[in-house]
C-alpha positions in Angstrom: -16.9 -92.8 12.8 -15.2 -96.0 13.3 -16.4 -99.6 13.9 -14.6 -101.5 16.6 -14.1 -105.2 16.9 -12.0 -107.4 19.1 -10.2 -110.7 18.5 -7.5 -112.8 20.2 -4.8 -110.4 19.0 -6.4 -107.2 20.3 -8.8 -104.5 19.2 -9.4 -103.4 15.6 -10.8 -100.1 14.5 -12.1 -99.8 11.0 -13.2 -96.4 9.6 -16.5 -95.9 7.7 -14.5 -94.6 4.7 -12.6 -97.9 4.4 -15.8 -99.9 4.6 -17.4 -97.7 2.0 -14.4 -98.2 -0.3 -14.7 -102.0 0.0 -18.4 -101.9 -0.7 -17.9 -99.5 -3.6 -15.2 -101.8 -5.2 -17.5 -104.8 -4.8 -20.4 -103.0 -6.3 -18.5 -101.6 -9.3 -17.3 -105.1 -10.2 -20.8 -106.5 -10.6 -22.2 -107.0 -14.1 -24.7 -104.4 -15.1 -23.5 -101.6 -12.9 -22.2 -98.6 -14.8 -21.4 -96.3 -11.9 -22.1 -95.4 -8.4 -23.5 -91.9 -7.7 -24.5 -89.9 -4.7 -28.2 -89.4 -4.1 -28.0 -85.6 -4.5 -26.5 -83.3 -7.2 -24.3 -81.6 -4.6 -22.9 -85.0 -3.6 -22.1 -85.8 -7.2 -20.3 -82.5 -7.8 -18.2 -82.9 -4.7 -17.3 -86.5 -5.6 -15.5 -85.2 -8.7 -12.7 -83.8 -6.5 -12.4 -86.7 -4.0 -9.5 -89.1 -4.1 -11.7 -92.2 -3.8 -14.5 -92.1 -6.3 -15.3 -95.8 -5.6 -17.0 -94.8 -2.3 -19.1 -92.1 -3.8 -22.4 -93.9 -4.1 -22.2 -95.7 -0.7 -23.8 -94.6 2.5 -23.1 -96.4 5.7 -25.0 -96.6 9.0 -23.1 -98.4 11.8 -25.0 -99.3 15.0 -22.8 -101.1 17.5 -21.2 -103.9 15.4 -23.8 -104.0 12.7 -23.6 -102.3 9.4 -26.3 -101.0 7.1 -25.3 -100.1 3.5 -27.2 -98.0 1.0 -26.0 -98.1 -2.6 -26.9 -95.5 -5.3 -26.2 -97.0 -8.8 -26.7 -96.4 -12.5 -27.4 -99.7 -14.3 -26.8 -100.8 -17.9 -29.8 -100.7 -20.2 -31.2 -104.2 -21.0 -30.1 -106.1 -17.9 -32.5 -107.6 -15.4 -32.7 -105.1 -12.6 -33.8 -107.7 -10.1 -30.9 -110.0 -11.0 -28.3 -107.2 -10.8 -29.7 -105.9 -7.5 -29.6 -109.4 -5.9 -26.1 -109.8 -7.2 -25.1 -106.4 -5.8 -26.6 -107.3 -2.4 -24.8 -110.6 -2.2 -21.5 -109.4 -3.4 -21.3 -106.3 -1.2 -22.5 -108.2 1.8 -19.9 -110.9 1.4 -17.1 -108.5 0.7 -17.8 -106.2 3.7 -18.4 -109.1 6.1 -15.2 -110.8 4.9 -13.3 -107.5 5.3 -14.6 -106.4 8.7 -15.7 -109.7 10.4 -18.9 -108.0 11.4 -22.5 -108.5 10.5 -24.1 -106.6 7.6 -27.8 -106.2 8.5 -29.0 -105.0 5.1 -27.8 -103.7 1.7 -30.3 -101.4 0.1 -29.9 -100.8 -3.7 -31.3 -97.5 -5.0 -31.3 -97.4 -8.8 -30.9 -93.8 -9.8 -30.9 -94.3 -13.6 -30.4 -96.5 -16.6 -27.8 -95.8 -19.2 -27.5 -97.1 -22.7 
C-alpha cells in the first residue's frame, strides 16, 4: 500500500516498505536497541532472507494521511527501558514525519526481550 501526499510540485506516493525502512533505521540507531525483530517466529525466519533487514521489526498502519507504527525490539540489558522507549518514539516519529511530511499518530514500542 502507498501513502499519497500533494504539494506545490505535484503528487507524491510513498510505499509502506520505504516508510518502514526509515523507521527501522531510526530505531536501530537509538542507544540501547540491539535489534528489531518480527513479533512471530515465522516472521523472524522469513526476515533472514529479505534484502532489507532494517524494516523487519516494523509494522505500519496507514489510514488516510496518518501513520501508526509498531516496533518490535530487543533491548540491551542494564538500560532504562522507559528512557530507551521514549527515545525510540521521539526518534522514529521525527524521522518518519521529516521523510514523509505526514503526521505520525503513534509509535508503539513492544519489547520482545533483553540481551546481555
